[in-house]
GUTI-613930 format. One line per field, with one value per residue: residue number from 1; residue in one letter; z, x, y of N, C-alpha, C in turn. Coordinates in steps of 0.02 Angstrom, whole numbers, always signed. Last residue first. Layout:
REM GUTI-613930
marro: c(NUM/...) $
balo: c(a/...) $
n.z: c(Z/...) $
n.x: c(X/...) $
n.y: c(Y/...) $
ca.z: c(Z/...) $
ca.x: c(X/...) $
ca.y: c(Y/...) $
c.z: c(Z/...) $
c.x: c(X/...) $
c.y: c(Y/...) $
***
This chain:
REM GUTI-613930
marro: c(273/272/271/270/269/268/267/266/265/264/263/262/261/260/259/258/257/256/255/254/253/252/251/250/249/248/247/246/245/244/243/242/241/240/239/238/237/236/235/234/233/232/231/230/229/228/227/226/225/224/223/222/221/220/219/218/217/216/215/214/213/212/211/210/209/208/207/206/205/204/203/202/201/200/199/198/197/196/195/194/193/192/191/190/189/188/187/186/185/184/183/182/181/180/179/178/177/176/175/174/173/172/171/170/169/168/167/166/165/164/163/162/161/160/159/158/157/156/155/154/153/152/151/150/149/148/147/146/145/144/143/142/141/140/139/138/137/136/135/134/133/132/131/130/129/128/127/126/125/124/123/122/121/120/119/118/117/116/115/114/113/112/111/110/109/108/107/106/105/104/103/102/101/100/99/98/97/96/95/94/93/92/91/90/89/88/87/86/85/84/83/82/81/80/79/78/77/76/75/74/73/72/71/70/69/68/67/66/65/64/63/62/61/60/59/58/57/56/55/54/53/52/51/50/49/48/47/46/45/44/43/42/41/40/39/38/37/36/35/34/33/32/31/30/29/28/27/26/25/24/23/22/21/20/19/18/17/16/15/14/13/12/11/10/9/8/7/6/5/4/3/2/1) $
balo: c(d/v/f/i/d/d/t/l/p/t/g/p/e/v/a/y/g/s/l/d/t/v/g/a/t/r/l/v/d/e/d/i/f/t/n/g/t/c/s/r/a/e/r/c/l/i/e/y/a/a/d/a/v/v/a/p/t/r/s/s/r/i/m/a/d/g/g/l/l/n/q/v/a/a/t/a/i/t/t/k/p/w/l/a/n/a/a/i/g/r/a/r/f/e/a/a/f/g/l/t/l/l/t/m/g/y/k/k/f/t/y/a/p/a/g/a/i/w/k/s/k/l/a/i/p/p/s/l/t/l/i/h/a/n/p/s/k/e/l/y/p/l/a/a/r/t/v/l/y/t/a/r/p/g/i/a/t/m/l/d/f/a/k/a/d/v/q/a/t/g/g/l/r/i/a/s/a/n/n/v/v/v/d/i/g/g/f/r/e/v/a/a/g/v/a/q/a/i/q/a/e/d/r/v/d/c/q/v/a/l/a/k/g/g/a/a/e/i/e/a/a/a/t/y/i/t/g/p/l/k/p/h/p/e/v/t/k/a/v/v/v/v/n/a/g/d/r/a/a/r/l/g/i/a/l/g/i/g/r/s/a/g/s/i/f/l/t/k/g/a/l/s/m) $
n.z: c(-1545/-1701/-1792/-1885/-1796/-1702/-1756/-1672/-1658/-1742/-1738/-1917/-2023/-2048/-1969/-1968/-1881/-1755/-1699/-1617/-1612/-1684/-1655/-1685/-1593/-1668/-1777/-1719/-1668/-1779/-1839/-1769/-1826/-1787/-1837/-1911/-1901/-1893/-1917/-2055/-2108/-2038/-2103/-2199/-2179/-2067/-2115/-2216/-2139/-2083/-2190/-2229/-2126/-2139/-2275/-2274/-2141/-2018/-1984/-1966/-2101/-2143/-2070/-2143/-2272/-2242/-2181/-2247/-2384/-2440/-2348/-2343/-2481/-2505/-2354/-2224/-2096/-1918/-1823/-1825/-1960/-1976/-2047/-2026/-2100/-2137/-2216/-2254/-2220/-2209/-2081/-2104/-2175/-2085/-2003/-2096/-2152/-2040/-2032/-2144/-2124/-2021/-2100/-2181/-2088/-2038/-2149/-2167/-2040/-2040/-2139/-2074/-1953/-1885/-1749/-1693/-1718/-1666/-1539/-1498/-1438/-1521/-1623/-1723/-1805/-1980/-2132/-2263/-2257/-2323/-2337/-2386/-2397/-2431/-2544/-2643/-2670/-2618/-2698/-2807/-2766/-2718/-2798/-2787/-2652/-2641/-2721/-2652/-2521/-2554/-2617/-2509/-2414/-2524/-2633/-2597/-2483/-2554/-2647/-2556/-2492/-2600/-2635/-2517/-2427/-2270/-2188/-2102/-2031/-2035/-2106/-2246/-2359/-2453/-2522/-2570/-2586/-2513/-2483/-2549/-2557/-2607/-2711/-2864/-3021/-3134/-3189/-3293/-3265/-3144/-3181/-3265/-3180/-3096/-3194/-3225/-3104/-3096/-3199/-3150/-3040/-3006/-2911/-2947/-3098/-3161/-3251/-3198/-3218/-3136/-3099/-2991/-2896/-2878/-2895/-3021/-3009/-2941/-3030/-3135/-3067/-3048/-3173/-3209/-3127/-3073/-2966/-2857/-2886/-2948/-3081/-3140/-3281/-3319/-3251/-3106/-3036/-2998/-2953/-2984/-2925/-2908/-2850/-2753/-2709/-2599/-2641/-2661/-2542/-2535/-2647/-2602/-2494/-2567/-2644/-2529/-2476/-2625/-2779/-2844/-2783/-2760/-2724/-2762/-2749/-2755/-2767/-2726/-2746/-2580/-2462/-2334/-2165) $
n.x: c(+610/+605/+689/+567/+406/+324/+187/+29/-71/-223/-341/-343/-231/-187/-258/-333/-430/-376/-356/-459/-434/-391/-347/-227/-150/-161/-84/+45/+66/+69/+200/+310/+410/+519/+514/+536/+378/+249/+230/+243/+147/+2/-45/-58/+47/+4/-105/-45/+33/-66/-116/-2/+15/-102/-98/-23/-78/+27/+62/+50/+43/+175/+237/+194/+236/+404/+507/+587/+583/+453/+371/+436/+425/+298/+199/+133/+240/+268/+230/+253/+335/+390/+443/+508/+498/+501/+420/+465/+485/+606/+649/+676/+781/+874/+802/+751/+867/+913/+813/+846/+975/+939/+858/+953/+1039/+966/+966/+1105/+1142/+1062/+1121/+1242/+1211/+1117/+1148/+1190/+1073/+972/+947/+984/+1043/+1014/+894/+800/+653/+666/+582/+522/+500/+437/+417/+296/+232/+122/+140/+284/+407/+499/+470/+548/+682/+681/+693/+826/+848/+767/+840/+966/+934/+879/+989/+1073/+1000/+951/+1007/+1149/+1150/+1104/+1215/+1325/+1296/+1300/+1429/+1510/+1395/+1348/+1409/+1499/+1416/+1253/+1080/+987/+949/+838/+796/+678/+579/+527/+505/+393/+363/+243/+219/+274/+201/+133/+105/+193/+311/+338/+364/+467/+569/+580/+634/+756/+821/+833/+918/+1034/+1066/+1015/+957/+821/+768/+603/+465/+316/+151/+41/-130/-254/-381/-473/-449/-410/-280/-221/-219/-139/-18/+9/+25/+137/+239/+168/+145/+231/+371/+406/+406/+348/+298/+387/+431/+502/+556/+465/+348/+206/+141/-28/-135/-288/-412/-417/-381/-250/-191/-205/-120/+3/+16/+17/+135/+228/+196/+167/+217/+269/+344/+478/+436/+320/+262/+105/+23/-146/-286/-307/-268/-329/-346) $
n.y: c(-2571/-2546/-2587/-2681/-2692/-2821/-2910/-2947/-3093/-3098/-3020/-2996/-3001/-2869/-2728/-2616/-2624/-2597/-2477/-2358/-2223/-2081/-1952/-1906/-1984/-2104/-2079/-2056/-2185/-2269/-2221/-2109/-1976/-1864/-1692/-1578/-1492/-1408/-1277/-1251/-1338/-1393/-1558/-1650/-1740/-1807/-1879/-1955/-2040/-2114/-2179/-2254/-2344/-2414/-2464/-2581/-2684/-2767/-2940/-3073/-3122/-3097/-3196/-3308/-3286/-3217/-3152/-3054/-3059/-3069/-3001/-2873/-2835/-2827/-2798/-2763/-2716/-2730/-2581/-2445/-2366/-2194/-2044/-1875/-1715/-1546/-1402/-1244/-1109/-1062/-1091/-1229/-1291/-1336/-1424/-1513/-1566/-1641/-1735/-1795/-1851/-1937/-2034/-2086/-2142/-2242/-2324/-2359/-2409/-2520/-2596/-2613/-2678/-2770/-2795/-2682/-2600/-2664/-2638/-2470/-2359/-2254/-2223/-2123/-2169/-2230/-2170/-2102/-1930/-1794/-1624/-1505/-1339/-1236/-1160/-1176/-1137/-1228/-1344/-1299/-1313/-1454/-1562/-1589/-1617/-1734/-1818/-1818/-1865/-1993/-2053/-2071/-2147/-2264/-2298/-2296/-2383/-2504/-2524/-2531/-2651/-2737/-2728/-2771/-2875/-2933/-3025/-2965/-2879/-2956/-2920/-2877/-2757/-2671/-2510/-2385/-2238/-2127/-1976/-1868/-1700/-1587/-1497/-1438/-1387/-1412/-1537/-1560/-1495/-1559/-1689/-1674/-1626/-1741/-1828/-1765/-1777/-1915/-1936/-1871/-1960/-2111/-2180/-2196/-2213/-2197/-2170/-2105/-2064/-1964/-1937/-1874/-1960/-2071/-2195/-2204/-2143/-2246/-2354/-2295/-2291/-2431/-2473/-2393/-2438/-2598/-2747/-2856/-2961/-3077/-3053/-2888/-2803/-2648/-2546/-2493/-2380/-2229/-2119/-2046/-1908/-1853/-1732/-1763/-1795/-1864/-1989/-1969/-1994/-2132/-2172/-2132/-2220/-2339/-2328/-2338/-2464/-2561/-2482/-2377/-2280/-2232/-2070/-1950/-1796/-1724/-1575/-1535/-1548/-1588/-1626/-1512/-1440) $
ca.z: c(-1491/-1645/-1760/-1872/-1856/-1706/-1747/-1717/-1626/-1742/-1688/-1849/-2000/-2105/-1965/-2009/-1949/-1777/-1757/-1639/-1555/-1695/-1628/-1730/-1587/-1597/-1786/-1758/-1621/-1732/-1874/-1770/-1804/-1810/-1798/-1866/-1931/-1893/-1850/-2005/-2118/-2059/-2049/-2195/-2234/-2059/-2059/-2232/-2183/-2038/-2156/-2278/-2139/-2082/-2262/-2292/-2213/-2035/-1998/-1904/-2061/-2173/-2054/-2072/-2258/-2280/-2143/-2169/-2352/-2470/-2369/-2276/-2442/-2535/-2415/-2269/-2145/-1990/-1832/-1762/-1936/-1973/-2019/-2044/-2051/-2157/-2165/-2280/-2211/-2271/-2096/-2059/-2214/-2139/-1977/-2051/-2196/-2065/-1977/-2145/-2178/-2006/-2043/-2205/-2129/-1997/-2126/-2217/-2063/-1995/-2154/-2142/-1952/-1956/-1790/-1692/-1728/-1741/-1552/-1527/-1407/-1528/-1550/-1707/-1752/-1910/-2094/-2228/-2266/-2281/-2355/-2344/-2422/-2370/-2481/-2616/-2697/-2596/-2632/-2821/-2797/-2676/-2788/-2858/-2679/-2603/-2734/-2718/-2534/-2510/-2657/-2566/-2396/-2462/-2642/-2652/-2470/-2499/-2667/-2603/-2453/-2564/-2684/-2541/-2457/-2322/-2234/-2146/-2075/-2003/-2087/-2175/-2350/-2390/-2529/-2521/-2620/-2494/-2497/-2506/-2577/-2562/-2641/-2819/-2964/-3118/-3133/-3297/-3331/-3148/-3132/-3291/-3232/-3066/-3165/-3277/-3129/-3045/-3207/-3212/-3031/-3060/-2901/-2897/-3056/-3131/-3239/-3219/-3205/-3188/-3090/-3059/-2907/-2879/-2826/-3001/-3043/-2914/-2966/-3144/-3091/-2989/-3141/-3245/-3124/-3112/-2988/-2885/-2855/-2874/-3065/-3108/-3225/-3339/-3303/-3129/-3098/-2985/-2973/-2972/-2972/-2880/-2909/-2767/-2775/-2593/-2620/-2720/-2567/-2495/-2648/-2660/-2481/-2519/-2678/-2575/-2434/-2551/-2740/-2887/-2777/-2745/-2742/-2717/-2784/-2719/-2809/-2713/-2794/-2648/-2511/-2371/-2234) $
ca.x: c(+628/+557/+703/+634/+448/+358/+253/+76/-23/-153/-333/-367/-274/-198/-224/-273/-452/-383/-318/-461/-423/-404/-411/-275/-155/-193/-156/+10/+62/+11/+128/+285/+352/+521/+496/+594/+436/+258/+222/+288/+212/+32/-30/-108/+52/+65/-110/-94/+69/-24/-159/-32/+65/-91/-146/+8/-79/-36/+75/+62/-17/+122/+260/+177/+165/+353/+469/+586/+648/+513/+357/+421/+501/+341/+235/+120/+191/+284/+231/+260/+280/+406/+391/+520/+483/+535/+428/+460/+416/+573/+636/+625/+720/+892/+837/+699/+819/+947/+817/+780/+968/+984/+832/+895/+1064/+978/+904/+1067/+1174/+1049/+1051/+1239/+1245/+1114/+1113/+1232/+1145/+986/+981/+938/+1050/+1081/+891/+869/+686/+646/+637/+510/+546/+420/+465/+323/+281/+126/+116/+227/+357/+499/+450/+470/+656/+682/+630/+806/+881/+745/+774/+962/+967/+840/+928/+1098/+1015/+930/+937/+1121/+1156/+1069/+1145/+1318/+1308/+1239/+1385/+1512/+1459/+1328/+1359/+1524/+1468/+1307/+1140/+998/+994/+857/+827/+716/+619/+502/+558/+394/+410/+260/+202/+276/+248/+149/+65/+124/+282/+323/+314/+408/+549/+557/+574/+710/+805/+791/+848/+1003/+1045/+1043/+1027/+846/+813/+665/+516/+388/+199/+92/-64/-231/-324/-497/-462/-473/-335/-222/-255/-208/-45/-1/-38/+79/+219/+219/+134/+176/+351/+403/+378/+401/+279/+365/+385/+468/+598/+489/+424/+230/+190/+27/-93/-214/-406/-433/-450/-293/-194/-238/-193/-25/+16/-39/+75/+229/+183/+175/+185/+238/+268/+455/+485/+335/+322/+152/+62/-78/-247/-340/-219/-328/-318) $
ca.y: c(-2624/-2537/-2523/-2665/-2678/-2757/-2910/-2910/-3048/-3124/-3066/-2976/-3049/-2914/-2793/-2610/-2633/-2662/-2485/-2432/-2261/-2147/-1971/-1881/-1906/-2093/-2089/-2004/-2126/-2270/-2220/-2180/-2007/-1938/-1750/-1596/-1508/-1481/-1295/-1215/-1355/-1335/-1514/-1602/-1701/-1761/-1835/-1906/-1995/-2074/-2137/-2204/-2293/-2375/-2409/-2512/-2665/-2727/-2869/-3041/-3123/-3054/-3129/-3302/-3281/-3255/-3205/-3053/-3060/-3102/-3071/-2915/-2848/-2884/-2780/-2812/-2694/-2741/-2650/-2478/-2402/-2265/-2084/-1949/-1761/-1609/-1455/-1314/-1141/-1050/-1022/-1205/-1257/-1294/-1362/-1474/-1529/-1581/-1688/-1765/-1796/-1880/-1995/-2051/-2088/-2180/-2287/-2330/-2347/-2464/-2567/-2579/-2616/-2758/-2846/-2740/-2571/-2668/-2700/-2516/-2428/-2276/-2250/-2141/-2129/-2229/-2194/-2164/-1988/-1849/-1682/-1550/-1392/-1283/-1133/-1203/-1097/-1164/-1337/-1300/-1248/-1390/-1536/-1577/-1563/-1671/-1804/-1791/-1803/-1947/-2037/-2030/-2078/-2234/-2294/-2258/-2317/-2482/-2518/-2473/-2588/-2726/-2713/-2697/-2856/-2879/-3052/-3019/-2851/-2926/-2966/-2878/-2814/-2696/-2576/-2417/-2287/-2199/-2013/-1925/-1753/-1636/-1478/-1496/-1379/-1342/-1510/-1586/-1483/-1482/-1672/-1692/-1580/-1669/-1837/-1769/-1706/-1878/-1960/-1847/-1889/-2075/-2182/-2132/-2248/-2165/-2218/-2083/-2116/-1960/-1974/-1872/-1917/-1993/-2171/-2237/-2110/-2179/-2360/-2313/-2231/-2385/-2494/-2380/-2373/-2559/-2682/-2833/-2902/-3080/-3116/-2931/-2840/-2723/-2534/-2549/-2411/-2299/-2120/-2111/-1922/-1901/-1757/-1737/-1765/-1789/-1984/-1969/-1930/-2097/-2186/-2104/-2149/-2327/-2337/-2281/-2402/-2552/-2533/-2420/-2277/-2307/-2117/-2006/-1831/-1763/-1624/-1536/-1505/-1575/-1626/-1573/-1442) $
c.z: c(-1438/-1593/-1709/-1841/-1834/-1766/-1751/-1700/-1674/-1703/-1685/-1800/-1925/-2077/-2024/-2013/-1998/-1846/-1778/-1706/-1570/-1641/-1647/-1706/-1628/-1577/-1718/-1764/-1660/-1683/-1819/-1790/-1811/-1789/-1833/-1821/-1888/-1934/-1837/-1928/-2061/-2053/-2077/-2139/-2241/-2119/-2050/-2180/-2200/-2078/-2107/-2243/-2183/-2092/-2195/-2277/-2218/-2110/-2003/-1921/-1995/-2126/-2080/-2043/-2187/-2261/-2181/-2142/-2274/-2433/-2402/-2301/-2379/-2506/-2442/-2338/-2200/-2033/-1904/-1773/-1871/-1945/-2026/-2010/-2071/-2090/-2187/-2221/-2247/-2272/-2165/-2074/-2169/-2168/-2034/-2025/-2152/-2109/-1997/-2092/-2167/-2060/-2023/-2156/-2161/-2033/-2082/-2194/-2120/-2015/-2104/-2152/-2020/-1966/-1864/-1741/-1738/-1762/-1625/-1543/-1437/-1483/-1550/-1636/-1741/-1862/-2019/-2196/-2224/-2300/-2305/-2375/-2365/-2391/-2417/-2548/-2675/-2616/-2602/-2749/-2798/-2704/-2751/-2848/-2747/-2633/-2703/-2737/-2602/-2519/-2621/-2608/-2458/-2452/-2578/-2657/-2528/-2484/-2613/-2625/-2500/-2520/-2646/-2593/-2484/-2354/-2286/-2197/-2127/-2059/-2055/-2163/-2277/-2396/-2456/-2550/-2565/-2522/-2466/-2530/-2526/-2590/-2589/-2746/-2923/-3060/-3111/-3248/-3332/-3211/-3135/-3250/-3264/-3122/-3126/-3250/-3183/-3072/-3156/-3218/-3088/-3052/-2954/-2880/-3005/-3079/-3220/-3206/-3239/-3170/-3151/-3045/-2981/-2893/-2826/-2937/-3034/-2945/-2936/-3080/-3106/-3015/-3079/-3205/-3155/-3096/-3032/-2916/-2893/-2845/-2988/-3075/-3205/-3280/-3331/-3189/-3132/-3046/-2952/-2996/-2950/-2936/-2882/-2831/-2792/-2661/-2609/-2696/-2624/-2515/-2596/-2666/-2539/-2503/-2630/-2611/-2484/-2523/-2670/-2848/-2817/-2734/-2716/-2749/-2745/-2769/-2757/-2753/-2780/-2690/-2582/-2416/-2269) $
c.x: c(+581/+569/+655/+645/+520/+404/+282/+149/+27/-108/-264/-364/-289/-244/-238/-235/-386/-394/-328/-421/-426/-390/-431/-346/-207/-198/-187/-61/+31/+7/+71/+211/+348/+467/+514/+571/+489/+320/+238/+287/+262/+109/+0/-96/-3/+61/-53/-99/+19/+13/-115/-74/+42/-41/-133/-32/-43/-30/+12/+75/-14/+59/+200/+193/+153/+279/+410/+547/+648/+579/+423/+414/+490/+402/+270/+144/+184/+225/+262/+269/+303/+349/+410/+459/+503/+526/+463/+472/+411/+508/+607/+605/+670/+839/+852/+735/+775/+904/+861/+779/+897/+979/+872/+864/+1009/+1006/+913/+1007/+1134/+1079/+1035/+1171/+1241/+1148/+1113/+1206/+1195/+1050/+997/+979/+1009/+1098/+964/+880/+757/+676/+627/+571/+533/+460/+451/+367/+298/+169/+115/+203/+287/+441/+449/+449/+581/+660/+630/+737/+848/+777/+751/+889/+953/+869/+886/+1035/+1042/+952/+913/+1049/+1141/+1084/+1108/+1255/+1296/+1239/+1315/+1452/+1449/+1395/+1336/+1474/+1493/+1357/+1199/+1059/+1014/+901/+846/+746/+667/+545/+552/+456/+406/+310/+236/+272/+243/+197/+81/+84/+209/+289/+289/+355/+483/+528/+545/+635/+755/+776/+804/+931/+1008/+1018/+1055/+915/+846/+702/+581/+428/+261/+144/-19/-156/-307/-444/-480/-494/-408/-275/-261/-249/-122/-39/-45/+15/+155/+202/+194/+177/+287/+375/+372/+374/+337/+352/+353/+417/+553/+524/+446/+300/+222/+78/-34/-187/-338/-436/-471/-364/-248/-240/-239/-98/-18/-42/+18/+164/+179/+156/+192/+201/+239/+384/+469/+380/+335/+196/+113/-43/-172/-304/-247/-279/-336) $
c.y: c(-2628/-2588/-2510/-2599/-2674/-2747/-2839/-2916/-3014/-3068/-3102/-3036/-3037/-2971/-2833/-2683/-2631/-2677/-2557/-2443/-2340/-2190/-2044/-1908/-1885/-2027/-2085/-2019/-2068/-2211/-2218/-2178/-2084/-1971/-1820/-1651/-1536/-1494/-1374/-1236/-1318/-1345/-1451/-1546/-1646/-1712/-1787/-1854/-1943/-2021/-2087/-2150/-2236/-2325/-2373/-2457/-2592/-2707/-2826/-2968/-3082/-3057/-3083/-3227/-3271/-3242/-3239/-3109/-3067/-3108/-3105/-2985/-2886/-2892/-2837/-2791/-2746/-2731/-2668/-2557/-2441/-2306/-2158/-1985/-1833/-1657/-1515/-1364/-1215/-1087/-1009/-1138/-1232/-1251/-1309/-1416/-1480/-1540/-1626/-1718/-1762/-1827/-1930/-2004/-2047/-2123/-2239/-2295/-2314/-2399/-2510/-2553/-2574/-2683/-2834/-2791/-2631/-2638/-2706/-2581/-2487/-2344/-2292/-2164/-2163/-2178/-2189/-2197/-2046/-1905/-1734/-1596/-1439/-1345/-1172/-1168/-1121/-1118/-1270/-1307/-1241/-1328/-1466/-1539/-1542/-1610/-1743/-1778/-1774/-1876/-1986/-2007/-2034/-2162/-2265/-2249/-2275/-2406/-2489/-2466/-2522/-2661/-2697/-2677/-2788/-2859/-3000/-3044/-2905/-2908/-2918/-2926/-2820/-2758/-2598/-2483/-2324/-2251/-2083/-1972/-1808/-1686/-1524/-1463/-1439/-1334/-1440/-1549/-1506/-1467/-1601/-1685/-1609/-1633/-1775/-1781/-1712/-1809/-1930/-1871/-1855/-2004/-2136/-2137/-2194/-2203/-2182/-2140/-2097/-2016/-1962/-1898/-1913/-1941/-2098/-2215/-2136/-2142/-2291/-2318/-2244/-2324/-2451/-2411/-2358/-2487/-2643/-2757/-2876/-3021/-3116/-2993/-2882/-2759/-2597/-2521/-2461/-2321/-2186/-2119/-1987/-1916/-1799/-1763/-1729/-1759/-1910/-1960/-1923/-2026/-2141/-2107/-2110/-2255/-2314/-2271/-2343/-2487/-2518/-2477/-2334/-2311/-2185/-2058/-1891/-1799/-1656/-1587/-1500/-1530/-1617/-1570/-1510) $
***
């Protein structure tokens, strides 16, 4: 299979992993709906929905830039409506939008907790729900959520309970979608990177330039996502994938090309103990 002619609805697609997934799909000639809040350049964050759409079209796809705050159900409905009006349907939903606030219970206040859960599990639920009528019409529909396998003995449960709750909530919902939609032929899977990924969040919140040098590029997650989304939906659902495992299963034996700085020891990502 390929993603040629398929329509991907990607939240948080103006930069980082979301944009990388869109660019990989564009190489097949896919339609990519770039869903994010950023319409004006940000001093600390690269890209807007418009620059992302331009990159996707330059890579060979068709793009629709839609400003959307995924905390707002009405805006989600409008974004889904715009996607369907432009491309006729939706074949893939990628739940990528995220917010991160690390720290223990004393460090993460109610505002940060509400932001994370609204952009995380709540948005995952609302975006999937809004797109569901169109996924049901697709011959090979996929829901892909950027969230980790659930490991109840992970050190992150104690180290960052609020963020863990947010990310595990996204995974639990995705596993629920897989069970609920299995008979309808709609796949739902989660995907998480083995190593840290060179994104603005990693640079600004997790360790600066040193952490970036010990990371992989977003392309590693995008290539893994591509492998999942090209699989037959009825036989590939209910999984919590790690990116490098997906790529090795697909026959990729050398992952060194994904390193930001080849030869630098890689840092395991959050939730990969």
